[in-house]
C-alpha positions in Angstrom: 9.6 48.2 78.2 6.2 48.7 79.8 3.0 49.3 77.7 2.9 52.9 78.9 6.5 53.6 77.9 6.0 51.9 74.5 2.9 54.0 73.8 4.8 57.1 74.7 7.7 56.1 72.5 5.4 55.2 69.6 3.6 58.5 69.9 7.0 60.4 69.8 8.2 58.3 66.9 5.0 59.0 64.8 5.2 62.7 65.5 8.8 62.9 64.5 8.3 61.0 61.2 4.9 62.4 60.2 6.4 64.9 57.7 9.4 62.9 56.6 9.8 60.2 54.1 12.7 60.3 51.6 13.1 56.7 50.4 16.8 56.7 49.7 18.0 59.0 52.4 15.8 58.2 55.4 14.6 54.6 55.1 17.4 53.1 57.2 17.1 55.8 59.9 13.4 55.2 60.1 13.7 51.5 60.8 16.6 51.7 63.1 14.8 54.4 65.1 11.6 52.2 65.2 13.4 49.2 66.5 15.5 51.2 69.0 12.9 53.7 70.4 9.7 51.8 70.2 10.8 48.2 70.6 13.8 48.7 72.9 16.4 47.0 70.7 19.7 48.5 72.1 21.8 47.8 69.0 19.3 47.6 66.1 22.0 47.7 63.5 23.0 44.2 64.6 19.4 43.0 64.2 18.4 44.4 60.8 20.3 44.2 57.5 19.9 46.6 54.6 20.4 46.3 50.9 21.0 42.6 50.6 21.6 41.6 47.0 19.3 39.2 45.2 20.2 37.7 41.8 17.2 37.9 39.5 16.9 36.5 35.9 18.2 39.6 34.2 19.2 41.9 36.9 20.2 42.3 40.6 17.6 43.3 43.2 18.2 44.9 46.6 16.2 44.0 49.7 15.5 47.2 51.6 15.5 45.5 55.0 15.7 42.0 56.4 15.5 40.8 60.0 16.8 37.2 60.0 15.9 36.4 63.6 12.2 36.9 63.0 12.1 36.2 59.3 10.9 39.7 58.3 11.5 41.2 54.8 10.9 44.9 54.4 10.1 46.7 51.1 10.3 50.5 51.7 8.9 53.2 49.5 8.9 57.0 49.8 6.1 59.0 51.3 3.3 59.5 48.8 3.8 56.2 47.1 0.7 54.0 47.2 1.5 50.5 48.5 -1.2 48.7 46.5 -0.2 50.3 43.1 2.2 48.7 40.6 5.5 50.4 40.1 7.7 50.0 37.0 10.8 47.9 37.8 14.3 48.2 36.2 13.4 45.3 33.9 10.2 47.0 32.7 7.7 44.9 34.6 5.0 46.4 36.8 4.9 45.1 40.4 3.3 46.3 43.6 5.8 46.6 46.5 4.4 43.3 47.9 4.9 41.5 44.5 8.4 43.0 44.3 9.2 41.6 47.8 7.7 38.2 46.9 10.0 38.0 43.8 13.0 38.6 46.0 11.8 36.0 48.5 11.5 33.4 45.8 15.2 33.7 45.0 16.3 33.1 48.6 17.3 29.7 50.1 14.2 28.2 51.6 15.4 28.5 55.2 15.9 32.3 54.6 12.5 33.1 53.2 10.4 35.5 55.2 7.5 34.6 57.4 6.4 38.2 57.2 6.7 40.8 54.4 6.2 44.4 55.4 5.7 47.2 52.8 5.9 50.7 54.0 5.7 54.3 52.7 6.5 56.1 56.0 2.8 56.7 56.5 1.4 53.1 56.5 2.7 49.6 57.2 1.2 46.8 55.2 1.9 43.5 57.0 1.6 40.2 55.0 1.7 36.9 56.8 3.2 34.4 54.4 1.5 31.5 56.2 -1.5 33.0 54.3 0.2 34.1 51.0 -3.1 35.1 49.4 -4.4 36.9 52.5 -5.1 40.6 52.7 -2.5 42.6 54.6 -2.9 44.0 58.1 -2.7 47.8 57.7 -1.2 50.0 60.4 -1.1 53.8 60.0 1.8 55.8 61.4 -0.7 58.2 63.1 -2.3 55.2 64.9 1.1 53.7 66.1 0.6 55.0 69.7 -2.4 52.6 70.1 -1.4 49.9 67.6 2.4 49.5 68.1 1.9 46.0 69.5 0.8 44.9 66.0 4.4 45.3 64.8 5.9 43.4 67.7 6.5 40.4 65.4 9.5 42.5 64.1 11.4 41.5 67.3 9.3 38.6 68.7 8.6 35.1 67.4 5.0 34.3 66.7 1.8 36.1 65.7 1.9 38.8 68.4 -1.3 40.5 67.1 -3.4 37.3 67.5 -1.7 36.5 70.8 -2.6 40.0 72.2 -6.2 39.5 71.0 -6.3 36.2 72.7 -4.8 37.6 75.9 -7.3 40.5 76.0 -10.3 38.2 75.2 -9.2 35.7 77.9 -9.0 38.6 80.4 -12.4 39.8 79.3 -13.7 36.3 79.9 -12.2 36.3 83.4 -14.0 39.5 84.2 -17.3 38.2 82.9 -16.8 35.0 85.0 -16.3 37.0 88.1 -19.4 39.1 87.4 -21.4 36.0 86.6 -20.4 34.2 89.8 -20.9 37.3 92.0 -24.3 38.1 90.6 -25.5 34.5 90.7 -24.9 34.5 94.5 -27.2 37.5 94.9 -30.3 35.8 93.4 -32.8 34.3 95.8 -32.9 31.0 94.0 -29.6 30.5 92.1 -30.5 27.1 90.8 -33.8 28.1 89.2 -33.6 27.9 85.4 -35.4 31.3 85.1 -32.7 32.8 87.3 -30.0 31.5 85.0 -31.9 33.0 82.0 -32.1 36.4 83.7 -28.4 36.2 84.6 -27.4 35.3 81.1 -29.3 38.3 79.6 -27.8 40.6 82.3 -24.2 39.5 81.6 -24.6 39.9 77.8 -26.2 43.4 78.3 -23.4 44.5 80.6 -20.7 43.3 78.1 -22.4 45.2 75.3 -22.4 48.4 77.4 -18.8 47.9 78.4 -17.7 47.4 74.8 -19.9 50.2 73.5 -18.4 52.8 75.9 -14.8 51.8 74.9 -15.4 51.4 71.1 -17.1 54.8 70.8 -20.6 53.3 70.0 -22.2 55.2 72.8 -20.4 58.4 71.7 -18.3 59.0 74.8 -15.5 57.0 76.6 -16.6 55.7 80.0 -20.1 56.8 79.4 -21.6 53.7 81.0 -19.1 54.0 83.9 -20.0 57.6 84.6 -23.7 56.9 84.5 -23.5 53.9 86.9 -21.0 55.6 89.2 -23.7 58.1 90.4 -25.6 55.2 92.1 -25.0 53.9 95.5 -25.0 50.1 96.0 -28.7 50.0 96.9 -29.6 51.9 93.8 -27.5 49.9 91.2 -30.5 47.7 90.2 -32.7 50.8 89.7 -29.9 52.4 87.6 -29.6 49.4 85.3 -33.3 49.0 84.8 -33.6 52.6 83.8 -30.7 52.3 81.4 -31.9 49.2 79.7 -35.3 50.7 79.2 -33.8 53.8 77.6 -31.5 51.8 75.4 -34.6 50.0 74.0 -36.5 53.3 73.3 -36.3 55.5 70.2 -35.5 59.1 71.1 -39.0 60.3 70.1 -40.6 57.7 72.4 -38.8 58.7 75.5 -40.0 60.9 78.3 -39.8 64.5 77.0 -38.4 65.7 80.4 -35.8 62.9 80.7 -32.9 65.2 79.7 -33.9 67.6 82.5 -34.2 64.8 85.1 -31.1 62.8 84.2 -28.9 64.2 81.4 -26.5 61.3 81.7 -29.2 58.8 81.0 -30.8 60.9 78.2 -27.5 61.0 76.3 -27.5 57.2 75.6 -28.5 56.3 72.0 -31.2 53.9 70.9 -29.7 50.4 70.4 -32.4 48.3 68.7 -31.8 44.6 67.8 -33.9 43.3 70.7 -30.9 43.1 73.1 -32.6 45.2 75.7 -36.2 44.4 74.9 -37.1 42.0 77.7 -37.9 44.1 80.8 -38.9 41.0 82.8 -35.4 39.8 83.2 -34.5 40.0 86.9 -31.6 42.0 88.1 -30.3 41.0 91.6 -29.2 43.3 94.4 -25.5 44.5 94.2 -22.9 44.4 96.9 -20.0 46.9 97.4 -17.6 44.2 95.9 -19.8 43.8 92.8 -20.2 47.6 92.3 -16.4 47.9 92.5 -15.9 45.0 90.1 -18.2 46.5 87.5 -17.0 50.1 87.8 -13.3 49.6 88.3 -12.1 46.3 87.0 -14.7 45.8 84.2 -15.0 49.4 83.1 -12.3 51.9 84.2 -9.4 49.5 84.2 -10.1 47.5 81.1 -10.4 48.4 77.3 -13.0 46.2 75.6 -12.5 47.7 72.2 -9.6 45.4 71.3 -11.2 42.1 72.0 -11.5 39.5 69.2 -15.2 38.8 68.8 -14.4 35.3 67.4 -12.3 34.4 70.4 -14.4 36.2 73.0 -17.6 34.5 72.0 -16.1 31.2 73.1 -14.5 32.6 76.2 -17.7 34.2 77.2 -19.6 31.0 76.6 -17.1 29.3 79.0 -18.9 31.0 81.9 -21.5 28.4 81.5 -21.7 25.5 84.0 -19.1 22.9 82.8 -21.8 20.2 83.1 -23.9 22.2 80.6 -21.1 22.3 78.2 -20.2 18.6 78.5 -23.8 17.4 78.2 -24.3 19.5 75.1 -21.0 18.3 73.5 -19.9 21.9 73.2 -16.2 22.7 72.4 -14.1 25.6 71.3 -12.7 25.8 67.7 -9.6 28.0 67.4 -9.3 30.7 64.7 -6.6 28.7 63.0 -8.8 25.6 62.8 -11.8 27.7 61.6 -9.7 28.9 58.7 -8.8 25.3 57.8 -12.5 25.0 57.1 -13.5 28.3 55.6 -10.4 29.0 53.5 -10.8 26.1 51.1 -14.5 26.3 51.3 -14.9 29.8 50.0 -12.3 32.3 51.2 -9.3 31.2 49.0 -11.3 31.5 45.8 -12.7 34.9 46.8 -9.2 36.2 47.6 -7.9 34.9 44.3 -10.7 36.6 42.4 -10.1 39.9 44.1 -6.3 39.7 43.3 -7.1 39.2 39.7 -9.4 42.2 39.7 -6.8 44.3 41.4 -4.3 43.5 38.6 -6.7 45.0 36.0 -5.0 48.2 34.6 -8.0 49.8 32.8 -9.8 51.8 35.5 -13.4 51.6 34.1 -13.1 47.8 33.7 -11.6 47.5 37.2 -14.3 49.7 38.7 -17.0 47.6 37.2 -15.4 44.4 38.4 -14.9 45.7 41.9 -18.5 46.8 42.1 -19.7 43.4 40.8 -17.4 41.6 43.3 -18.8 43.6 46.2 -22.3 42.7 45.2 -21.2 39.0 45.1 -19.8 39.2 48.6 -23.1 40.7 49.8 -25.1 38.0 48.2 -23.5 35.0 49.9 -25.5 33.2 52.6 -24.0 31.0 55.3 -25.4 28.5 57.8 -23.9 26.9 60.9 -26.4 24.4 62.3 -24.4 24.0 65.5 -23.5 27.7 66.0 -22.5 27.7 69.7 -21.1 31.1 70.5 -20.9 31.9 66.8 -17.2 31.7 66.2 -17.5 30.2 62.7 -20.1 32.7 61.6 -18.2 35.6 63.2 -14.8 34.7 61.6 -16.5 34.2 58.3 -18.2 37.6 58.6 -14.9 39.3 59.5 -13.2 37.7 56.5 -15.8 38.8 54.1 -15.8 42.4 55.5 -12.0 42.5 55.2 -12.3 41.7 51.5 -15.1 44.3 51.1 -12.9 46.9 52.8 -10.2 46.2 50.2 -12.8 46.8 47.5 -14.0 50.0 49.2 -10.4 51.2 49.5 -9.7 50.5 45.8 -12.8 52.3 44.7 -12.1 55.2 47.0 -8.5 55.5 45.8 -9.8 55.3 42.2 -11.7 58.5 43.0 -15.1 56.9 42.8 -17.3 59.4 44.5 -18.3 58.5 48.0 -19.8 61.9 48.9 -23.4 60.9 48.3 -23.0 57.5 49.9 -24.2 57.4 53.5 -22.9 53.9 54.1 -20.9 52.1 51.3 -20.9 48.8 53.3 -23.0 46.0 51.6 -21.9 42.9 53.5 -24.3 42.3 56.4 -24.4 40.1 59.5 -27.9 39.2 58.2 -26.2 36.9 55.7 -25.0 34.6 58.5 -27.5 32.1 59.9 -27.1 29.8 62.9 -29.1 27.2 64.9 -28.1 26.7 68.6 -29.9 24.8 71.3 -28.5 26.8 74.3 -30.3 30.2 74.8 -27.2 31.8 76.4 -25.0 30.8 73.5 -27.5 32.3 71.1 -27.3 35.7 72.8 -23.5 35.5 72.9 -23.3 34.7 69.2 -25.5 37.6 68.3 -23.5 39.9 70.5 -20.2 38.7 69.0 -21.5 39.4 65.5 -22.6 42.9 66.5 -19.1 43.6 68.0 -17.5 42.3 64.8 -19.8 44.6 62.8 -18.7 47.5 64.9 -15.0 46.8 64.5 -15.2 46.4 60.8 -17.2 49.6 60.4 -14.3 51.4 62.2 -11.9 50.0 59.6 -14.2 51.3 56.8 -14.3 54.7 58.5 -10.5 54.9 58.5 -10.5 54.2 54.7 -13.1 56.8 53.8 -12.4 59.3 56.6 -16.1 59.2 57.2 -18.1 58.8 60.4 -20.7 56.0 60.0 -23.6 55.5 62.4 -23.5 52.0 64.1 -26.5 52.7 66.2 -29.4 52.0 66.1 -28.5 48.5 65.0 -29.7 48.2 61.3 -29.5 44.4 61.0 -30.1 41.5 63.3 -27.9 38.4 63.6 -30.0 35.4 62.4 -29.2 33.0 65.2 -32.2 30.8 66.1 -32.6 29.0 69.4 -33.6 25.5 68.4 -32.6 21.8 68.2 -30.9 21.5 64.8 -31.8 17.8 64.6 -35.5 18.5 64.9 -36.1 22.0 63.3 -36.6 22.4 59.6 -33.5 24.2 58.4 -35.5 25.9 55.7 -37.4 27.8 58.4 -34.0 29.4 59.2 -32.7 30.2 55.7 -34.1 29.8 52.2 -32.3 26.8 50.7 -32.4 28.5 47.2 -30.3 31.4 48.6 -28.0 29.4 50.9 -24.4 29.0 49.6 -22.5 27.3 52.4 -23.1 25.1 55.5 -20.1 25.0 57.8 -19.2 24.6 61.5 -18.0 22.1 64.0 -20.8 19.8 65.0 -21.1 18.9 68.7 -20.2 15.4 69.9 -21.4 13.5 72.9 -20.3 9.9 73.3 -23.1 7.3 73.3 -22.5 6.5 77.0 -23.1 10.1 78.0 -26.1 10.8 75.6 -29.5 11.4 77.2 -32.5 9.5 76.0 -33.6 12.7 74.1 -30.2 12.9 72.3 -30.4 9.3 71.3 -33.9 9.8 69.9 -32.6 12.9 68.0 -30.0 10.8 66.2 -32.5 8.0 65.4 -34.9 10.6 63.9 -32.1 12.2 61.9 -30.8 8.9 60.6 -34.2 8.0 59.3 -35.3 11.4 57.9 -32.1 13.3 56.9 -29.2 10.9 57.4 -27.5 12.0 54.2 -27.5 15.6 55.2 -26.1 14.8 58.6 -23.3 12.6 57.2 -22.4 15.4 54.8 -22.4 18.0 57.6 -20.3 15.8 59.9 -17.5 16.0 57.3 -17.2 19.6 58.6 -18.3 21.7 55.6 -20.8 21.6 52.8 -20.8 23.6 49.6 -24.3 23.9 48.3 -23.9 25.9 45.1 -21.5 28.2 43.3 
């Protein structure tokens, strides 16, 4: 099935099931229909099994659904049942649907145990990846299925389809940026001038922010950047961008009072803040017809930037740098999987365990107090990556903390804690994440990746609370400093009394390829701070509890 057909089928499926949800009478029809209509399985009854018996200690359990080919176990509840609340079992125990499924899983032969556990109440799907048994679930609402159907593709396909799709989208985004970068570079009078490259780097990051903002709703209207730039002929594209960047850097009250009369499209753009558009001296080269078409059609109208992974995209974006620049700097990409091999044992596993224990508390007032305290703890943690690169360690760590915070916000909201008077319940901030990076382009990319991550997680919070939160103007700045980490005093970047964790993947350049300056850096480090360097080269450093 094509994407268009699957979107249409997912929309029809969601509309049909939106007011249904009888657990005993409609569960099997629900799943058979989903597999057949949305994922194109011609004989779904041959793929999925229902009501498999499981022998427990004192009773017999029944697995609501099991897809052996893809190792998926399904625990189905009726509409109105909350998926994160304990339910009394036949033996008198209280278990959430996920805990119930895990109990069934533990009784199966090892080869039959699920990779995925899905709990569902006809309105939401909670997807648990058992490769991360203590991880929070991916949540997919039935009403969002038209857009997010691909996140359930693991039902019929091997592998983590959601991550694969994020990777594919981010790589395509990187390809578009690479084409823009190469095309614009040719238009400068002196393409090899370092100042030219600085201007081009800033221009590319600004364009990406605008492309993302128009698709993610940050600007307020879909294709807003496209529609504004489309009014300019090739010879006026530079003028249009200069005007736009100036307005994006101005508070509404500081703008020309007649701007809305002269150019209503331009006046509609919000104030961004954060310094992204502050430098008006950055040179914008002349456009060509091909570049105009590339920006307006392929980069804007034909591509949805809202689904990119900021962790992956930062590194893909950085790859537009000259290969020699990357090699000489010892720069290399760390996958999300390998990032978690560092951050999970460093801090994330303990935080997840602590949150699970809080969720199990039955007395609401005690639970509410613990949740509130845990959220404050999340907001107090400070992180440093002294070799930040495109910021993928910092970005993935931020996303992980915000996902935990969203679980807390969801718990408090479901517990009827009043959110009416709260403008923004989010406490975790990108300001908690500090980085040092020697390459100016990578610094800007890292900041942008964190802003994109902040925007995406705010959208998740909005879905929980059914509130509209204001992303712009940017309230916080990403604390990424352009400097040589082997020469700068790290305490000038972050207060060591507040710093909790140092992490990252230090760059490496073989001795043969090191410049004289790089060799001198190492000699200085060995004499002045060798102990710290050795500890950091181990990959992670925990400073205090």
